[in-house]
Structure formats: structure tokens, C-alpha cells
C-alpha positions in Angstrom: 36.7 -149.6 -177.7 38.5 -146.2 -177.5 40.3 -145.5 -174.4 41.2 -142.2 -172.8 45.0 -142.6 -171.5 45.9 -139.7 -168.9 49.5 -139.7 -168.6 50.6 -137.8 -165.3 54.3 -138.7 -165.1 57.3 -137.8 -167.0 58.9 -140.6 -169.1 62.2 -139.3 -167.9 61.4 -140.4 -164.4 59.1 -143.4 -164.9 58.2 -145.9 -167.4 54.4 -145.1 -167.5 54.4 -143.8 -170.9 56.2 -146.9 -172.3 53.8 -149.0 -170.5 50.8 -147.0 -172.1 52.3 -147.2 -175.5 52.1 -151.1 -175.2 48.3 -151.3 -174.6 47.2 -148.3 -177.1 44.4 -149.3 -179.4 42.8 -147.8 -182.5 41.6 -144.4 -182.0 42.9 -144.1 -178.5 43.4 -140.6 -176.9 46.3 -139.7 -174.9 46.0 -136.5 -172.5 49.4 -135.4 -171.1 48.8 -133.4 -167.9 50.9 -132.4 -164.9 54.5 -133.6 -165.4 53.1 -135.8 -168.2 53.5 -132.8 -170.5 57.4 -133.2 -170.1 56.6 -136.4 -172.5 56.3 -133.9 -175.4 60.1 -133.4 -175.2 60.9 -137.2 -174.9 62.2 -139.3 -177.6 59.2 -142.0 -176.9 56.8 -139.8 -178.5 58.2 -140.4 -181.7 57.6 -144.3 -181.2 53.6 -143.9 -180.9 52.2 -145.9 -183.9 50.5 -143.2 -186.1 48.8 -146.0 -188.0 46.6 -146.6 -185.1 45.1 -143.0 -185.4 46.2 -142.0 -182.0 45.3 -138.5 -180.5 47.8 -136.6 -178.4 46.6 -133.8 -176.2 48.1 -131.9 -173.5 46.7 -129.2 -171.2 48.0 -126.0 -172.2 48.2 -124.5 -168.9 50.1 -127.6 -167.5 52.6 -127.2 -170.3 53.0 -123.5 -170.1 53.7 -123.7 -166.5 56.7 -126.0 -167.1 57.9 -123.8 -170.1 56.9 -126.6 -172.7 55.7 -125.5 -176.1 53.0 -127.7 -177.7 53.7 -128.5 -181.5 50.3 -127.9 -183.0 51.6 -130.7 -185.8 52.1 -133.3 -182.9 49.7 -132.4 -180.3 46.4 -130.4 -179.7 46.1 -128.1 -176.7 43.1 -128.6 -174.4 42.0 -127.1 -171.5 40.6 -129.2 -168.1 37.1 -128.6 -169.5 38.2 -130.3 -172.8 39.6 -133.3 -170.5 36.4 -133.7 -168.9 34.6 -133.8 -172.1 37.1 -136.5 -173.3 36.2 -138.7 -170.2 32.5 -138.7 -171.7 33.7 -139.3 -175.4 35.7 -142.5 -174.8 34.7 -145.8 -173.8 36.9 -146.0 -170.7 39.5 -144.1 -169.0 43.0 -145.1 -167.8 45.2 -142.7 -165.4 49.0 -143.5 -165.9 50.7 -142.1 -162.7 
């Protein structure tokens, strides 16, 4: 069962990302929005199990508003419309906030 994990908080302030990482399944998607975009600069991002084929995405406008560059080799830039589409493409959605 594919899950979309929407991460809204920074791992610099909460443990939401760490908790999210504990329940990641194969082919899950993580969408960083709001202050969750700061996680792209956190060391935890390097601990995501790449063998599970986890897709990392971030809303480009939210990252840009926080002066965060999205490395296209690590994360895919998306729009809010893309996020809505992801909610329909996955079996369930969990928001970490």
C-alpha cells in the first residue's frame, strides 16, 4: 500500500521526520511543504532507505520562500496542483505536523 507522507515541520524543531522515516514502506512518497522544506538541509535526509524506492518531493514555492534550493538529484520540485494529484495516486495520506 503506497503512502503519501506530507511533512510540514522542520526536523530542526520536531521529530516528525524521524517518526515518518520509521514507517516508510516501499514506493512511498514524501512531500515536504511549509517548514518541512527545511528538512532538505537536515542530515536525516541522508538516512532515508533508498532501497525502498522512496520518492522525495517538495513544493517549489514553499522551498523558494525559505531560500532553500532543491537538489534535483535528491528531490523533485512540485506545485500545489502536483500535491493534490499525489493524494489521488497513493493509497493513503499521512500528514506529519
